[in-house]
N, C-alpha and C positions, 0 to 999 in steps of 0.2 A: 667324741665322747667316750671310746674306747681307747683313748689313748695310756693307759695304765691298764693293760691286761698281764703283766709280768705278774704282778701278786696273786692271780687265781691261775696256775699255770697247771696245778697238779689235777688232770680230769679222772673223774670215777668212771670207767669206759662202761661198768654193767650199770651204774644208777644211770649216766647218759643213756644209754640204749633203751632204758627204762621210761625215762621222761620222753625220748623220742618216740619210743613207741603209742605213748599215753597222745601226743600230739597227734600221730598220724590216727590214730582212733577217733578222732575229733573230740576230746574229753581237754577244752580249751581254757578251764577254770583254774587260775593259779593258786585257788586255796585246795581244790583238789590235789595238785601236784605236791603243795607242801605238807599235805595230810599224810602224801605218800612218800614224803622225804623222812629218811630217821632221824633224827634233831636229838643231840645229847640234851641232858636237862639242865636247867640253869642254876646257878648259887643261889643265896638269899640277897634280898632287899636290903638295901642301906640308905639311908637318908643322906641327902646331900645338899649343898646350896641351891636356892632357887635359881641364881645365877648361871649354874654350869650351863653348859650345851647340852641343848635337847638331843636325845637320839632318837634315831631314825623308826618308823614304825617297824621294818623289816627287823629291826634287832631288840625290840620289845620295847612297851609303852607303860607309863607311868600313869597310876587312878589317880588324878591330881585337879578335876574339875571343882568348880567353885560350889554346885550345888549340892556335892557330896556323893553324885553318883560317880560308878565307875566306868568302864569299857563296855560297850553293848556286847549280849551273849547270844544273840539269836543265831540259830543254828546255819552252819554254812561261812558264818564271817571270821576272819585273822582273829578276831578277838578269841574266840569261842572256842579254836583250837588252841589259843593262848591259855585261855584257863583251863580247858580240861587236862592239858599237859605239865599243868603246875606252873607255868612260867610265870602268871599275875594272878592275885588275888583280888577280889571284889571286897573292900573293907566297908563295914557297916557304918562307920563314922570318918567324916572329914579326916584321911592323913596327911602325913608331912608331902612336900612335893618330892618323888622318890626316883630312881631310875635305878635300874639293873645294870649290878659292876660284878668283876671276878666271871664274866658268863662265856660261854663257850660260843664260837660264830656259828653263823647257820651253814647248812651242811655245803662243803665245798661243793659236791657233785652240782648243788640245785645251782651256787653260785657262776658254776661254769657253765651250765645250762642256761642261764639267763644272759651270759654273752652269746654264746653258742646260737641263740635261737637270733637274738638282732643282729647279730653280724652274717649268719648265713640264711637269712630268712628276710632279707630285705623288701619284697613285694608283699609282705605282709605290714609292713611300717611305713608309714607317712611321716611329712614335718610335723601336720599336726597331732600325732602321738610324741615326739620328741618334745613339742610345746605342751603338751596336757601334763605328762610326766615331770616339765620343769615347773608349769603353772602349781601342779598339785604339790611337789615337794616344797616350793616357795609358801603356799598357803599352811601347808602341816608346821613347817620353822614357824611362819607367823605367829598361826596360832597358839602354839605352845609358849612363845615367847609374851604374848598377850596373856596368858593363864600364871603366869609366872610374875610379870608386871606388868598391868595396863596402863603406869606411864610411860612407857617407851612409844615414841612416836612412830608412826604406821610405817614411813620411810625407812628409819634405821631397822626394823625387823624385817622389813621386804630386803634391804639391802645385805643383813647378814644372812638370810634365807638363800639369796643369791652366791654368795661368798660359802656358805655351806654345801651348795651343789657344785661350785665348781672344786668344792675339794671332794667328792665324794668318789669313791674307787667305781670302776666300771660296773663289776658286777652289782651295785647299789643302784646305779644310773639305768640298768637295762632292767633291774627289776620294776621301778617306775614304769620305765615303759611298758612292760608286760601288763603291769595294772591300768596304763592307760590305754592299751590296744584292745584287753576283757572289760572296760567299761567299769571300774569300779574305786577311782582314785578316792572318790569320797568317804569310801569305807575307811580307808587307812587316816581319817583325818580325825583329831582329839574334839570329842565333846567341851566344849565352852561355852560360858555366859554370854549374853546378850552383848556385850561390849564387844567380844570377839566376833561374834555374828554379824555388827554393824559391815556398813560398806567401807572399805579402806579410807581413811582421810576424814570421816563424820565422827562427829562425838555426840553424846547426847545432848551434853549443856548447849551445844550449838543451836540448839532448837529450843531445849526449854528455858532459858535465861530470859527472862522479861525483857531485858531492857536491849536486846537484839531482835533486830529486823534480818528476815531472809530477804537479801536485794538480789542475789543472784547465783548460778551453781554451773560451774564446768565440771561436765559428766563424761566419762569414758568407759567404752565397750569394747571388749576385746572378743573376737569370734573367729569361726574358721570361714570365713567368707569369701569367694575365689577358689577355694580349695576344691581340687579335682576338677576346674575349669580346663580345660584345654589350652585357651588363649594364654590363661594365666601361667600354666605351668609350663608352656613354649619360652613366655618371658623370663621366669626364674632360672629355669634349665639353661637358658643362653648365655652367653660371656660376654653380659653389658654390664658398665659401671651402675653404679646405685643410683645415679642420678640418671641414666638412659632408660634404667628399669622402670623408675619412677614417671618419666615423661611416656613409657611406653604405655604402663599401667593405667597411666589418665587417659589414656586414646585408645583402650581396648573395647570400652562400651561395655563391659562387664559389672561393675559398679555403680552404673546410671540409676537403676532401678533400686537400687540398694540405697543411694543418696535421696531418690524421692521419697522413697517410703521412709526413711527414718526423719527425714525433714517433716513432712507430712504428720507424722505420729507424734514429732515433740511439739511441732505447733499446738494440735491438738491437746496435749499432756500440760503443756505450759501455760495455754488457757484456761483449763480447770485448777491449774494449782494458784493462779494470779500472776502467772510470769510470761507475759504474751508475747516478748522479743528472745526470738530464738534464733543462732549461728549454730550452722553444723560444719562439719567437714570429716570426709573422708578420707584419711592419711596412712602414707605407705610406714610400714615401721619399720625405720632406716637401721634401727640399732638392735634390732628382733634377733637372737638367735637364728631361727629360723628366716630364709629370704624368701621375701614375696608377701608377706602377711599385714593384712592392711586391720587398723582398728577405725573406731570411730568417735569423733568429739564433739559436744553439743554446751552451748552455753545459755542458758536460760537467765531471765532478767526481768524485774519489774519497778515498779516504785517502793518496795518492799511489802511482806507479807510475815504474818506468825503463821508456822505450821510445827505441826510435832512428825516425827521421824517416821513412824509409822504410815501417816498420811500422805508423806514426800516420798518414801521410798515405794509405795504401792503404785503409784502411775510413774514408776521408770523402767519397767521390763519392756525390752524391745526383743521382740521375738523370743519371749521367755529367757530373755539373759539380763541376770541381774549386772548394774554396773561394777565395774572393776575398779572403779577410783572416783570418787567427788571433792571437789576443790567448793570449798563455801564460800559467798562474799556477804558477810554479814558485817553492820555498820550500828553504833551506839549514837554517833551524831552525824547531821545531815550535810556536813560539809563537802565533802568528796564522795558522797555516793552516786551520782552520776559520773564521774569519770573512772570510777572503779570498775563500772560497770561495762562503760564504753571500754574501757580496756579490755576486758575480758571478751568483746565482741569482737575488737581488732585482731585478737589473737588467734581468730578463726577464720579471719577474713582477708590478709594478707597472703599473696602467693608463698605460704612457708614452706621450707626445705620437705621433701616429702608430701606436700600437700597434693592430693587427687582430684577432690571435686569440693566444693563451698559453695554453701547457700545460705541466704540470711532474709529476714523479713525487718531488718535494722542497720541500714547502710552506711559503712564509714564513708566520710567526704560529704554524705548526704543528711544523714538524720544526725549526725556527729560529729566533732572536729576530731582531725586526727592531731595527737599531739605528737611533737619531735622525741622526747626522750622516751616513748614507746616504739619506736624507731632503732632508737640507741640501745636499748635495750635487747630487744629481739634479735636484733645484731650483734651484740657484745655474746650473746648464749647461744650464738648460731642457729640460728631457727630462719634466719634469712640470707639472702647472699647480697653482695655490695651492689649487684645492679638493680636488686630489688628495693635494696635501700634509697638508692638514688629516685628511683620511680616514685616510692612510696614519699619521701622528701618533698619532690613536686607536688604531688595530690594534697599534703599536708598544710602548704603553703605559710609555714613558718623556718625564717631564717634560713631560705631555699638557699641563696648564695653561700653562706658558709658551711653549710649539709654538704653541698656540691664539692666543694674545694678540698672537706675533711673525707668525703669519700672517695674521692678520685685519688687523693694524696695515700689513703689506706690501698686503694686499688692497684697504684703504682707498686706499694712495697710487695701485695700478694701476688705479681703477676713477675716480680724481679725475684722472689721465694720460689716459685714455680719454676720459672728458668735456669736457677741455680741448680734445684733439685733435676731437672731433666740433662744439664749439663754434667752433674755428678753422674746420672747414670750412665751417661753416653762415656766418658773418660773411664769408666769403670770396665765399660765393656770393650774398650780402646786397648786398657792394660790387661787384661785377660788374651787379647790376643797377638801382643806386641812381642815382639821378639827381643831377648836382651841386648843392653848397650855395651857399645867396648869401654874398657877401663880409661878413666883419666890419663892424661900423658905425663909424662914426667915433669913439665912445663905446669901443667895444670896443677898437678898434685902441689908443688911448691909455691904455687899462689895460694890452692886452699890452706895450707899450715900458714899462713901470716895469720889466718884467724883463731889459732890457738893461742889465746892470751896470755902471757907473762907478764901479772899485776906490779911484779918487781921492775920490771924494765917495759911498761905499757908503751903501745905505738901511738904517735899522732896523727899519723894517717896512712889511706892504704890505697892499692892500686887496683884498677878495673881490670876483668879478666874481658879480652873482645874476641869473640869467634866469628870468622870472617869466612864464606863461603858460599858457594851457589845454591840455590833454594831445594827444597824438598831434601835435606839432607841428613835432615834428625837434629838440628842444633838445638834448635830449642825445648824438643823432649828432653834429649841430652844432657842440658845446661839446667835441666829441673831436676834432674835424677843428681847431680851433685850433694845438693842439701836436703834431697826430699820434696818430692812435688807439695805437701802438704803446706809447709815453711817456706815455700818460694813465689812471691807474686810477682805476679808478670802483669808490665805496664807495655801498654800500646804506643810506643813512641813515633810512629811515622809519622812525621810531617810537622812535627811539634817542635818549640824551641825550649818548653820547660814542661818536666811529667809533672803528672797530677799525681797527690800522694793521698787523697782523701780517703780511699780504700786502707793505706797504710796507719792514717792516723786514728782510723777507730780501733786498731787494734795492734800496735808497732811489736809487743812481746810475741805474738804470732810466728813472724816472721825470721827467719834467718838469713836468707836472698832474695835481692829485689832483682829480676830479670827486665833488663830495656829491651824489649822487642822492635824491632824493623829499625835501631838509632842509628847515629851517624856521629861523625867528629865534631860535629859544633853542638850536639848537645853536650858532650862532655867538656868542651872548652869553653861554653858559655855557663856553666852551671858547675864551677869548679867545687866550689865548698859540697855540694852535694855528693858529686862522685870521690871526694878525698874522704869522707864518713866521718871524720872528724869530732871531737867530742863539743863542739859549739852547740848551742840550738841553731838550726835555720829556720829562715824565713821562707815558705813559699806560697804560690799563689798570690804576689802583687799586684795591684792592680791601681790606677790614678787614685780612687778613692780608698784603697788599703782596707774595703770591706769585708774581704775573705781572706785576710792573710791568715797564715797557720804555720804554728812553731814546733818542728818535729826534733828528733835527736836520731841519729842513722849512725852513730857510732859502731864501729865492728861489726856494721852490714856486709853481707858479700856483695859486690855489683857486679853484674855480668850485663854486656851488651852483643845481643845479633845482629850481624848486618851482612849484606852481599856485596859491597865494594866500598872498603872503609876509606882506604885512602886516596880514591881517585880523585877527589875536586879537593884534597890540601895542596896547596901550593907555596905558602908562604912556608919558610924553614923554621922560624920561630914557634910556630903552631905545630909543625912537625916534629920538632926538637921538645916543647911540652908534652906531647902526646906518648912519644916514643919513651920517656922519664916519669910516665904517671899510668900507662897499660901494660896488661901482657896480652899479647899479641898470638891469637892462635889459629893457624889456616885450615880449615876443613874441604878437603877435595873430595872425600870419599863418604859413605854414608857411616854414622855415626853407631850403627846397630849390627850385631853379628848376624 
């Protein structure tokens, strides 16, 4: 949060001391600090396009509500100070959307005080203050964009608010945190019409359209449940992975009563509203900016009811909290109404990533059938793991064999990817600790020069470099350093008669060198076209049925073989003569590193 403090580097020591004295005396109201701060006057107001980026309330507020009213002017508010000091004016008629331009910045000493206070008084702040500041600023931007253009979808307005938060300077973020700690975030939000006051995701037209019936609703609540609990804090502060924290939070017992109360309350509310089928879920917010935060989901459904916005929202205040978001399921035709509602219940019943507790009176695979496409959809959105997908496929009893084959194939790829990433981490650690290698010998340097192509006189074949010597001399690592480890393909050739080029065929342009680890003379003698690296396409992977044959081009690819006793079993003089003519033999008797 305080990653760009350099822009507020000049601190007014006298003003900072004044603010510190006010804090120590117990006056914790940010409005009093603003009133005490000497603030320059602002310049004139100029009309701007309504699509312009909104200004934060600390930088000034425009008077653009749709009902013609201006800002609140009650004593002691931020707006009262702005009006008193001539920063804003309350118009008598509805004005053009305006913002303050060419204005002076807020007092630098006050901006630095905000940073100083958040950075040096961490005991007065917690993750809930950071979350409230983040949510409050997002609501501010969302309301502002709603005032300017009601046709902008809520999700886009919220994303824009998050982007604006990420671009805020540290002083602005700290000001929002101060407002969150002092408890008047709502005073910073602009007034707006009824459409802006609705729950995000809900429009009045969804209720007033006579051709639509409310079939179901997915409702989300965000709160500070678990905040301050010792068990939750111990889990959040521990150095555990996200999945491990979710598992520990689900078993700590802190959220059991919350889940029971939420389920009982939603069952009663759903019965009153004509939506008696209820599924709820308590979930760990995996992508929240604050670790350990949980949120509540509920899906209500019925046979289809007509209701109004006011009646619907009146029954949805849980523990005094208004829903954070509502997604409605409405139908104009009766064809797929049951399927859509059942999918909503299923969304809260399978073991979703981050799910802590789940309850329902309308059970999947009992009261309704699980559709295979639901599983594919949730897996594609990273809502469930492959293990859960396989378990759910068995419960669905739909195309289980094909689903299991597909999921197992995907799992093999995932495991391979994880192992490759782990391998890269290990190799990087080894590279950091490794000693430098010796320079290539004169013979090896001459061999490497054959790959500097002269296209006016191109070569038709190339020689193979054989590094022969005892084990643990560093031959393989030394060989990979000749052309670069990233451009060298290592093939395990111990005990094989034909090397496998499956990985090479996927990206042949990536590699300049192929290293045949633990090979022998037979591999070269029995695969002459491969090791000559000529201009012809080469068949590999031959079998009696030729079902898996591949065609590869190895021209100008450097070939290196590492071995421990290359000449030991060579008895035929003709074989020896061929090998001596087509390889560059280098004996390694001492370590290849300095």
